[in-house]
C-alpha positions as CSV (number, residue, x, y, z in Angstrom):
1,M,0.0,0.0,0.0
2,T,1.5,3.3,-1.1
3,R,2.0,6.2,1.4
4,V,2.2,8.8,-1.3
5,E,-0.2,11.8,-1.1
6,E,-1.3,13.5,-4.3
7,A,-0.9,17.2,-4.1
8,H,-2.6,19.9,-6.1
9,A,-2.3,23.7,-6.1
10,S,-5.3,23.9,-3.8
11,T,-3.7,21.6,-1.2
12,W,0.0,22.7,-1.6
13,E,0.0,24.9,1.6
14,E,-1.4,22.2,3.8
15,T,0.5,19.3,2.2
16,V,3.9,20.8,1.8
17,S,4.3,24.4,3.1
18,R,2.9,23.6,6.6
19,S,4.3,20.0,6.8
20,D,6.4,18.9,9.7
21,G,9.7,17.1,9.3
22,L,10.9,15.9,5.9
23,T,8.6,16.0,2.9
24,V,9.7,14.8,-0.5
25,V,7.8,16.1,-3.5
26,D,7.9,14.3,-6.8
27,F,7.3,16.8,-9.6
28,W,6.2,14.7,-12.5
29,H,3.9,14.3,-15.5
30,K,2.4,11.3,-17.4
31,D,4.3,11.9,-20.7
32,C,7.7,11.7,-19.0
33,P,9.2,8.1,-19.3
34,Y,11.6,8.7,-16.5
35,C,8.8,9.9,-14.3
36,L,6.9,6.7,-15.0
37,A,10.0,4.6,-14.2
38,L,10.4,6.5,-10.9
39,N,6.8,6.1,-9.8
40,P,7.0,2.4,-8.5
41,I,10.3,3.2,-6.7
42,F,8.8,6.3,-5.1
43,D,5.9,4.2,-3.9
44,E,8.1,1.4,-2.5
45,V,10.3,3.9,-0.7
46,S,7.3,5.7,0.8
47,D,6.3,2.4,2.4
48,E,9.8,1.8,3.8
49,Y,10.0,5.3,5.3
50,E,6.5,5.4,6.7
51,G,6.3,7.6,9.8
52,R,9.6,9.3,9.1
53,I,9.1,11.0,5.7
54,N,6.1,12.5,4.0
55,F,5.9,11.6,0.3
56,V,4.0,13.8,-2.1
57,K,3.4,13.8,-5.9
58,L,2.5,16.9,-7.9
59,N,1.5,16.3,-11.6
60,V,2.7,19.5,-13.1
61,K,0.6,19.2,-16.3
62,E,-2.6,18.4,-14.5
63,T,-3.5,22.1,-14.1
64,S,-1.8,25.4,-15.0
65,E,-1.7,26.1,-11.2
66,N,0.3,23.0,-10.6
67,G,2.7,24.0,-13.3
68,E,3.0,27.5,-11.6
69,I,4.0,25.8,-8.3
70,A,6.8,23.9,-10.2
71,I,8.0,27.1,-11.8
72,H,8.0,28.9,-8.4
73,C,10.0,26.0,-6.9
74,G,12.6,26.3,-9.6
75,V,11.8,22.9,-11.3
76,K,13.6,22.8,-14.6
77,G,13.1,19.2,-15.7
78,F,11.4,16.0,-14.9
79,P,11.3,14.1,-12.7
80,T,12.5,16.4,-10.0
81,L,12.4,15.5,-6.4
82,M,12.4,18.4,-3.9
83,F,13.1,18.0,-0.2
84,F,11.3,20.3,2.2
85,W,12.1,20.4,5.9
86,N,9.3,21.9,7.9
87,G,8.0,23.5,4.7
88,E,11.3,25.0,3.6
89,A,13.1,23.7,0.5
90,V,16.4,22.1,1.5
91,G,17.4,20.2,-1.6
92,Q,16.6,19.0,-5.0
93,L,17.3,16.0,-7.3
94,L,16.8,16.2,-11.0
95,G,16.3,13.0,-13.0
96,F,15.8,9.4,-12.3
97,K,17.5,7.8,-9.4
98,P,17.6,4.0,-8.7
99,K,16.0,2.9,-5.4
100,E,19.2,2.4,-3.4
101,G,20.6,5.8,-4.5
102,L,17.3,7.4,-3.5
103,K,17.3,5.7,-0.1
104,K,20.9,6.8,0.5
105,L,20.0,10.4,-0.3
106,L,16.9,10.2,2.0
107,D,19.0,8.8,4.8
108,E,21.6,11.6,4.4
109,T,18.9,14.3,4.3
110,L,17.2,12.9,7.4
111,K,20.4,12.7,9.4
112,K,21.5,16.2,8.4
113,H,18.2,17.9,9.4
114,V,17.3,15.8,12.4
115,G,20.8,16.5,13.7
116,C,20.1,20.3,13.4
117,L,17.2,19.9,15.9
118,R,19.4,18.4,18.6
């Protein structure tokens, strides 16, 4: 069962900007083959990190408002994963990443930002 939440322009504030802890947003669209290849990996990783990381997807071509959010966030290609800590952007990954590489990046990001709280 996937733990990924679908975001939309109308839910962005609540889903991402006001989120606690680490939130990873997948900016994607259905015509992007790399996005489609990343989808099952993103779903699997969301299950493995349940309770520690929030996982969100934003289909940038679903509405013009969704596209505007991507532009505002500085997304330049797809897929792009953006990392938000307590609603603030703290990192970005452009392009496809295999599962183990993604998990390594998530672990490093968690360690870095949880350490800042101590």
